[in-house]
N, CA, C and O of each residue as an XYZ file, in Angstrom:
552
protein
N     -24.958    -11.736    -17.139
C     -24.272    -11.028    -16.164
C     -25.228     -9.948    -15.528
O     -25.941     -9.251    -16.249
N     -25.222     -9.847    -14.340
C     -26.154     -8.894    -13.624
C     -25.355     -7.951    -12.419
O     -24.578     -8.483    -11.626
N     -25.599     -6.766    -12.400
C     -24.899     -5.940    -11.497
C     -25.435     -6.242    -10.037
O     -26.636     -6.194     -9.770
N     -24.530     -6.533     -9.184
C     -24.982     -6.890     -7.784
C     -25.121     -5.609     -7.066
O     -26.140     -5.297     -6.450
N     -23.912     -4.772     -7.179
C     -23.644     -3.603     -6.419
C     -22.915     -2.634     -7.047
O     -22.119     -3.037     -7.895
N     -22.991     -1.353     -6.830
C     -22.181     -0.270     -7.327
C     -21.837      0.630     -6.235
O     -22.716      1.114     -5.522
N     -20.548      0.885     -6.063
C     -19.886      1.823     -5.049
C     -19.546      3.017     -5.847
O     -19.036      2.990     -6.968
N     -19.914      4.203     -5.086
C     -19.319      5.463     -5.869
C     -18.774      6.391     -4.807
O     -19.412      6.766     -3.823
N     -17.470      6.740     -5.119
C     -16.724      7.570     -4.269
C     -16.443      8.781     -5.081
O     -16.403      8.814     -6.311
N     -16.241      9.834     -4.216
C     -15.572     11.178     -5.016
C     -14.534     11.721     -4.316
O     -14.581     11.849     -3.092
N     -13.504     12.085     -5.051
C     -12.247     12.700     -4.591
C     -12.001     14.158     -5.008
O     -12.049     14.468     -6.198
N     -11.763     14.973     -4.137
C     -11.391     16.374     -4.340
C      -9.929     16.632     -3.890
O      -9.556     16.122     -2.833
N      -9.191     17.290     -4.525
C      -7.923     17.619     -4.172
C      -6.826     16.578     -4.400
O      -5.670     16.796     -4.036
N      -7.205     15.423     -5.018
C      -6.090     14.325     -5.330
C      -5.549     13.753     -4.133
O      -6.312     13.219     -3.328
N      -4.191     13.811     -3.908
C      -3.534     13.293     -2.811
C      -3.346     14.180     -1.642
O      -2.715     13.810     -0.652
N      -3.920     15.411     -1.755
C      -3.996     16.464     -0.829
C      -5.393     16.912     -0.463
O      -5.638     18.017      0.020
N      -6.312     15.957     -0.731
C      -7.764     16.324     -0.404
C      -8.544     15.330      0.482
O      -8.150     14.822      1.532
N      -9.753     15.146     -0.154
C     -10.829     14.338      0.556
C     -11.149     13.257     -0.406
O     -11.011     13.401     -1.621
N     -11.592     12.139      0.173
C     -12.374     11.310     -0.522
C     -13.564     10.644      0.296
O     -13.377     10.115      1.392
N     -14.952     10.722     -0.402
C     -16.065     10.359      0.328
C     -17.100      9.768     -0.677
O     -17.073      9.978     -1.889
N     -17.960      9.050     -0.060
C     -19.117      8.526     -0.571
C     -20.144      9.684     -0.889
O     -20.023     10.803     -0.392
N     -21.192      9.325     -1.779
C     -22.139     10.260     -2.146
C     -22.968     10.945     -0.910
O     -23.230     12.143     -0.807
N     -23.312      9.917     -0.013
C     -24.074     10.327      1.201
C     -22.920     10.842      2.345
O     -23.261     11.168      3.482
N     -21.834     10.862      1.988
C     -20.776     11.113      3.137
C     -20.774     10.378      4.366
O     -20.460     10.822      5.470
N     -21.211      9.030      4.042
C     -20.996      8.192      5.217
C     -19.684      7.740      5.292
O     -19.309      7.344      6.396
N     -18.902      7.712      4.361
C     -17.598      7.322      4.123
C     -16.766      8.563      3.822
O     -16.915      9.046      2.700
N     -15.959      9.117      4.613
C     -15.324     10.407      4.468
C     -13.892     10.209      5.178
O     -13.804      9.846      6.351
N     -12.799     10.473      4.379
C     -11.480     10.457      4.785
C     -10.642     11.700      4.189
O     -10.892     12.110      3.056
N      -9.816     12.184      4.849
C      -8.700     13.150      4.433
C      -7.630     12.048      3.680
O      -7.263     10.946      4.087
N      -7.299     12.721      2.513
C      -6.137     11.972      1.830
C      -4.755     12.658      1.802
O      -4.707     13.879      1.650
N      -3.712     11.983      1.930
C      -2.442     12.608      1.858
C      -1.544     11.637      1.105
O      -1.769     10.427      1.084
N      -0.548     12.200      0.504
C       0.436     11.318     -0.240
C       1.319     10.495      0.884
O       1.639     10.969      1.974
N       1.631      9.258      0.446
C       2.330      8.294      1.503
C       3.743      9.130      1.888
O       4.413      9.788      1.093
N       3.967      8.963      3.063
C       5.209      9.547      3.487
C       5.204     10.837      3.990
O       6.242     11.251      4.506
N       4.086     11.652      3.929
C       4.022     13.127      4.122
C       3.799     13.282      5.635
O       3.986     14.383      6.154
N       3.385     12.169      6.401
C       3.229     12.409      7.817
C       1.906     13.046      8.217
O       1.746     13.361      9.396
N       0.939     13.259      7.317
C      -0.206     13.870      7.770
C      -1.015     13.008      8.648
O      -1.422     11.926      8.224
N      -1.268     13.402      9.810
C      -1.957     12.601     10.935
C      -3.490     12.546     10.653
O      -4.193     13.543     10.488
N      -3.930     11.208     10.618
C      -5.365     11.005     10.340
C      -5.950     10.759      8.901
O      -7.088     10.358      8.655
N      -4.947     11.077      7.982
C      -5.238     10.812      6.703
C      -4.868      9.446      6.183
O      -4.060      8.712      6.752
N      -5.484      9.158      5.107
C      -5.077      7.913      4.363
C      -4.552      8.198      2.952
O      -4.272      9.339      2.584
N      -4.429      7.087      2.159
C      -3.866      7.339      0.882
C      -4.480      6.069     -0.064
O      -4.948      5.022      0.382
N      -4.361      6.421     -1.380
C      -5.015      5.507     -2.341
C      -4.536      3.947     -2.041
O      -5.327      3.005     -2.015
N      -3.221      3.843     -1.838
C      -2.639      2.499     -1.583
C      -3.157      1.850     -0.365
O      -3.360      0.636     -0.380
N      -3.404      2.607      0.769
C      -3.974      2.113      1.997
C      -5.342      1.678      1.682
O      -5.765      0.563      1.985
N      -6.053      2.611      1.044
C      -7.479      2.314      0.642
C      -7.596      0.979     -0.296
O      -8.499      0.171     -0.080
N      -6.838      0.821     -1.136
C      -6.819     -0.254     -2.062
C      -6.330     -1.612     -1.394
O      -6.707     -2.724     -1.764
N      -5.403     -1.355     -0.317
C      -5.037     -2.704      0.423
C      -6.250     -3.086      1.371
O      -6.583     -4.262      1.515
N      -6.870     -2.083      1.984
C      -8.081     -2.491      2.782
C      -9.211     -3.277      2.028
O      -9.736     -4.321      2.416
N      -9.506     -2.539      0.808
C     -10.542     -3.243     -0.101
C     -10.082     -4.608     -0.629
O     -10.850     -5.570     -0.617
N      -8.894     -4.685     -1.067
C      -8.320     -6.050     -1.636
C      -8.358     -7.092     -0.490
O      -8.826     -8.212     -0.692
N      -7.900     -6.747      0.625
C      -7.890     -7.803      1.722
C      -9.333     -8.237      2.073
O      -9.567     -9.431      2.261
N     -10.220     -7.388      2.159
C     -11.639     -7.796      2.532
C     -12.179     -8.432      1.323
O     -12.935     -9.358      1.616
N     -12.044     -8.245      0.091
C     -12.428     -8.850     -0.932
C     -11.911    -10.251     -0.985
O     -12.680    -11.190     -1.188
N     -10.604    -10.421     -0.804
C      -9.891    -11.614     -0.951
C     -10.412    -12.604      0.250
O     -10.690    -13.787      0.054
N     -10.483    -12.093      1.241
C     -10.865    -13.029      2.369
C     -12.376    -13.460      2.213
O     -12.692    -14.572      2.639
N     -13.368    -12.618      1.606
C     -14.508    -12.969      1.124
C     -14.495    -14.107      0.212
O     -15.237    -15.066      0.425
N     -13.686    -14.071     -0.812
C     -13.587    -14.972     -1.791
C     -13.146    -16.476     -1.178
O     -13.626    -17.564     -1.497
N     -12.072    -16.198     -0.189
C     -11.635    -17.418      0.611
C     -12.625    -18.016      1.352
O     -12.718    -19.244      1.353
N     -13.473    -17.237      2.063
C     -14.553    -17.808      2.782
C     -15.517    -18.645      1.951
O     -15.977    -19.749      2.243
N     -15.735    -17.921      0.874
C     -16.700    -18.648     -0.102
C     -16.287    -19.995     -0.599
O     -17.071    -20.928     -0.769
N     -14.931    -20.031     -0.831
C     -14.268    -21.378     -1.246
C     -14.161    -22.283     -0.167
O     -14.145    -23.496     -0.380
N     -14.086    -21.807      0.979
C     -14.088    -22.775      2.138
C     -15.467    -23.191      2.459
O     -15.646    -24.345      2.849
N     -16.403    -22.428      2.345
C     -17.858    -22.826      2.548
C     -18.284    -23.871      1.807
O     -18.990    -24.763      2.278
N     -17.830    -23.830      0.432
C     -18.191    -24.720     -0.590
C     -17.538    -26.173     -0.185
O     -18.019    -27.194     -0.676
N     -16.458    -26.234      0.699
C     -15.945    -27.362      1.020
C     -16.279    -27.701      2.579
O     -15.561    -28.480      3.205
N     -17.314    -27.123      3.117
C     -17.746    -27.195      4.355
C     -16.562    -26.944      5.441
O     -16.569    -27.596      6.485
N     -15.682    -26.116      5.211
C     -14.687    -25.737      6.211
C     -15.143    -24.475      6.800
O     -15.799    -23.645      6.170
N     -14.728    -24.331      8.199
C     -15.240    -23.281      8.884
C     -14.028    -22.625      9.732
O     -14.255    -21.985     10.759
N     -12.815    -22.816      9.261
C     -11.643    -22.277      9.969
C     -11.685    -20.774      9.593
O     -12.005    -20.283      8.511
N     -11.286    -20.151     10.741
C     -11.318    -18.658     10.762
C     -10.042    -18.198      9.816
O      -9.018    -18.881      9.815
N     -10.140    -17.187      9.137
C      -9.169    -16.690      8.305
C      -8.936    -15.035      8.301
O      -9.785    -14.190      8.583
N      -7.711    -14.835      7.949
C      -7.308    -13.442      8.070
C      -6.493    -13.064      6.829
O      -5.790    -13.944      6.331
N      -6.516    -11.926      6.318
C      -5.862    -11.583      5.099
C      -5.145    -10.343      5.154
O      -5.768     -9.304      5.374
N      -3.902    -10.336      4.978
C      -3.137     -9.164      5.005
C      -2.814     -8.623      3.595
O      -2.255     -9.374      2.796
N      -3.121     -7.424      3.266
C      -2.747     -7.008      1.872
C      -1.640     -5.844      2.012
O      -1.925     -4.865      2.702
N      -0.431     -5.920      1.397
C       0.587     -5.048      1.302
C       0.647     -4.472     -0.133
O       1.101     -5.132     -1.068
N       0.132     -3.114     -0.280
C       0.272     -2.579     -1.521
C       1.438     -1.608     -1.563
O       1.496     -0.673     -0.765
N       2.368     -1.819     -2.487
C       3.436     -0.857     -2.699
C       3.246      0.031     -3.923
O       2.791     -0.391     -4.986
N       3.597      1.194     -3.719
C       3.483      2.208     -4.862
C       5.026      2.304     -5.416
O       5.931      2.693     -4.678
N       5.234      1.940     -6.692
C       6.487      1.743     -7.329
C       6.709      2.963     -8.268
O       5.816      3.469     -8.947
N       7.905      3.343     -8.229
C       8.421      4.381     -9.226
C       9.259      3.944    -10.113
O      10.357      3.532     -9.741
N       8.909      3.949    -11.435
C       9.803      3.518    -12.472
C      10.376      4.580    -13.233
O      10.921      4.296    -14.300
N      10.329      5.792    -12.830
C      11.117      6.870    -13.456
C      10.045      8.082    -13.399
O       9.023      7.960    -12.724
N      10.308      9.192    -14.095
C       9.492     10.347    -14.044
C       8.010     10.076    -14.573
O       7.803      9.687    -15.722
N       7.118     10.283    -13.755
C       5.532     10.038    -14.044
C       5.289      8.794    -14.392
O       4.351      8.631    -15.172
N       5.961      7.727    -13.977
C       5.834      6.246    -14.434
C       5.700      5.408    -13.102
O       6.655      4.856    -12.556
N       4.365      5.381    -12.634
C       4.144      4.622    -11.334
C       3.394      3.390    -11.661
O       2.687      3.258    -12.661
N       3.615      2.420    -10.670
C       2.751      1.331    -10.612
C       2.431      0.715     -9.200
O       2.995      1.271     -8.257
N       1.698     -0.239     -8.943
C       1.616     -0.817     -7.530
C       1.984     -2.255     -7.873
O       1.896     -2.750     -8.997
N       2.419     -2.884     -6.730
C       2.626     -4.246     -6.625
C       2.005     -4.702     -5.096
O       2.037     -3.971     -4.107
N       1.490     -5.946     -5.133
C       0.688     -6.444     -3.965
C       1.146     -7.718     -3.677
O       1.487     -8.556     -4.512
N       1.144     -7.870     -2.187
C       1.513     -9.196     -1.594
C       0.314     -9.465     -0.735
O      -0.056     -8.650      0.111
N      -0.294    -10.610     -0.950
C      -1.578    -11.018     -0.269
C      -0.933    -12.035      0.690
O      -0.216    -12.924      0.232
N      -1.154    -11.933      1.921
C      -0.715    -12.828      3.000
C      -1.829    -13.375      3.733
O      -2.603    -12.598      4.292
N      -2.019    -14.759      3.801
C      -3.234    -15.357      4.378
C      -2.614    -16.353      5.406
O      -1.608    -17.047      5.258
N      -3.580    -16.251      6.656
C      -3.464    -17.014      7.744
C      -4.932    -17.813      7.877
O      -5.995    -17.194      7.907
N      -4.849    -19.168      7.949
C      -6.132    -19.887      7.999
C      -5.783    -20.890      9.448
O      -4.906    -21.749      9.536
N      -6.650    -20.516     10.378
C      -6.509    -21.178     11.555
C      -6.639    -22.641     11.519
O      -7.585    -23.085     10.869
N      -5.767    -23.548     12.168
C      -5.866    -24.794     12.214
C      -5.545    -25.576     10.875
O      -5.972    -26.726     10.779
N      -4.938    -25.114     10.008
C      -4.741    -25.683      8.610
C      -3.480    -25.739      8.208
O      -2.752    -24.770      8.425
N      -2.985    -26.890      7.545
C      -1.548    -26.880      7.092
C      -1.411    -26.006      5.997
O      -2.358    -25.602      5.322
N      -0.008    -25.661      5.792
C       0.396    -24.707      4.878
C       0.053    -25.109      3.530
O      -0.245    -24.250      2.701
N       0.071    -26.474      3.208
C      -0.093    -27.006      1.975
C      -1.682    -26.821      1.645
O      -2.069    -26.363      0.570
N      -2.507    -27.210      2.637
C      -3.952    -27.074      2.437
C      -4.459    -25.619      2.156
O      -5.314    -25.343      1.315
N      -3.847    -24.767      2.935
C      -4.043    -23.413      2.844
C      -3.749    -22.810      1.473
O      -4.548    -22.057      0.917
N      -2.608    -23.157      0.963
C      -2.223    -22.857     -0.277
C      -3.139    -23.088     -1.368
O      -3.419    -22.198     -2.170
N      -3.649    -24.341     -1.427
C      -4.615    -24.841     -2.334
C      -5.799    -23.883     -2.305
O      -6.288    -23.447     -3.347
N      -6.249    -23.566     -1.104
C      -7.652    -22.771     -0.968
C      -7.143    -21.333     -1.428
O      -7.890    -20.690     -2.165
N      -6.091    -20.860     -1.097
C      -5.827    -19.434     -1.434
C      -5.742    -19.322     -3.000
O      -6.239    -18.374     -3.608
N      -5.117    -20.296     -3.572
C      -4.921    -20.357     -5.128
C      -6.361    -20.297     -5.642
O      -6.709    -19.511     -6.524
N      -7.128    -21.116     -5.081
C      -8.700    -21.175     -5.607
C      -9.359    -19.886     -5.338
O     -10.145    -19.459     -6.184
N      -9.113    -19.148     -4.155
C      -9.690    -17.970     -3.909
C      -9.298    -16.818     -4.971
O     -10.097    -15.968     -5.363
N      -7.976    -16.913     -5.370
C      -7.392    -16.002     -6.180
C      -8.108    -16.176     -7.522
O      -8.158    -15.163     -8.218
N      -8.648    -17.249     -7.982
C      -9.362    -17.274     -9.224
C     -10.711    -16.811     -9.035
O     -11.302    -16.519    -10.074
N     -11.432    -16.656     -7.788
C     -12.813    -16.347     -7.432
C     -12.795    -14.733     -7.213
O     -13.723    -14.048     -7.643
N     -11.771    -14.206     -6.572
C     -11.646    -12.692     -5.988
C     -11.736    -11.811     -7.259
O     -10.933    -11.953     -8.181
N     -12.687    -10.939     -7.281
C     -12.828     -9.939     -8.354
C     -11.548     -8.975     -8.361
O     -11.119     -8.613     -9.457
N     -10.989     -8.591     -7.312
C      -9.887     -8.007     -7.402
C      -8.708     -8.595     -8.044
O      -7.995     -7.952     -8.815
N      -8.496     -9.858     -7.714
C      -7.415    -10.758     -8.233
C      -7.841    -10.761     -9.775
O      -6.934    -10.662    -10.602
N      -9.065    -10.860    -10.182
C      -9.271    -11.033    -11.631
C      -8.889     -9.589    -12.367
O      -8.310     -9.634    -13.452
N      -9.184     -8.446    -11.828
C      -9.039     -7.273    -12.344
C      -7.583     -7.064    -12.452
O      -7.183     -6.551    -13.497
N      -6.638     -7.410    -11.449
C      -5.270     -7.154    -11.521
C      -4.466     -8.153    -12.237
O      -3.297     -7.894    -12.524
N      -5.040     -9.342    -12.564
C      -4.285    -10.387    -13.281
C      -3.755     -9.972    -14.738
O      -4.508     -9.514    -15.597
N      -2.391    -10.177    -14.927
C      -1.889     -9.739    -16.002
C      -1.311     -8.220    -16.179
O      -0.546     -7.839    -17.065
N      -1.892     -7.416    -15.071
C      -1.570     -6.058    -15.053
C      -0.630     -5.692    -14.015
O       0.167     -4.776    -14.221
N      -0.648     -6.305    -12.948
C      -0.110     -6.039    -11.629
C       0.508     -7.284    -11.017
O      -0.048     -8.383    -11.011
N       1.697     -7.025    -10.505
C       2.328     -8.208     -9.767
C       1.657     -8.369     -8.373
O       1.610     -7.505     -7.496
N       1.143     -9.639     -8.323
C       0.616     -9.961     -6.978
C       1.191    -11.329     -6.553
O       1.216    -12.314     -7.292
N       1.625    -11.291     -5.358
C       2.273    -12.386     -4.786
C       1.337    -12.980     -3.602
O       0.924    -12.232     -2.716
N       1.050    -14.248     -3.630
C       0.326    -14.952     -2.714
C       1.344    -15.551     -1.764
O       2.363    -16.103     -2.177
N       1.011    -15.414     -0.345
C       1.927    -16.003      0.698
C       0.971    -16.609      1.704
O      -0.116    -16.061      1.890
N       1.328    -17.771      2.403
C       0.725    -18.360      3.464
C       1.498    -18.026      4.744
O       2.725    -18.116      4.773
N       0.726    -17.615      5.872
C       1.405    -17.374      7.125
C       1.045    -18.518      7.960
O      -0.083    -19.012      7.957
N       2.036    -18.939      8.686
C       1.767    -19.983      9.829
C       1.333    -19.358     11.094
O       0.862    -20.017     12.021
N       1.507    -17.990     11.125
C       1.051    -17.391     12.334
C      -0.089    -16.353     12.221
O      -0.180    -15.684     11.192
N      -0.918    -16.202     13.190
C      -2.031    -15.296     13.114
C      -1.468    -13.739     13.062
O      -0.339    -13.486     13.483
N      -2.162    -12.914     12.624
C      -1.644    -11.498     12.547
C      -2.083    -10.762     13.648
O      -1.764     -9.579     13.767
C-alpha cells in the first residue's frame, strides 16, 4: 500500500469557528446545523460534499472499466442523529442518477462503486448508509 494523497485541515472554535487548509486556500466559517448563521457550513455538510464527490469518482471508475460514458451525479444526504445526552451519530443516503441508464443497471453499478469508494469502506459496519437510484436528474 502506498499513500497517494494526504489532506490536512484545521478547525478552531468547533461548531462556532473556522475550518481551513494549512495554506488557507480552503477556508469556511462553521456553525452548528439549524443556527441560521449565514455563509457558514457545518461538519455534516462538508462530509456530504466529500462523500458525494468520492462516490461519484468511484462510480466513474467502475463505469470506465466497462467502457460506459454516461454522465452521473451523486447526492449525499448526511443526517446528524441524537440518541440521547451526548450520544450522536450520522446516517447517510447516497442517491445516484446515471443518464440514459435503466434503474436495474444503475443499481448494479452503484453497488460496485460502493465496494470501491474509500468513504463507503470507512463507514461500512459503523454507519447506516442507504443507496438509492434516482430516475430523474438533480
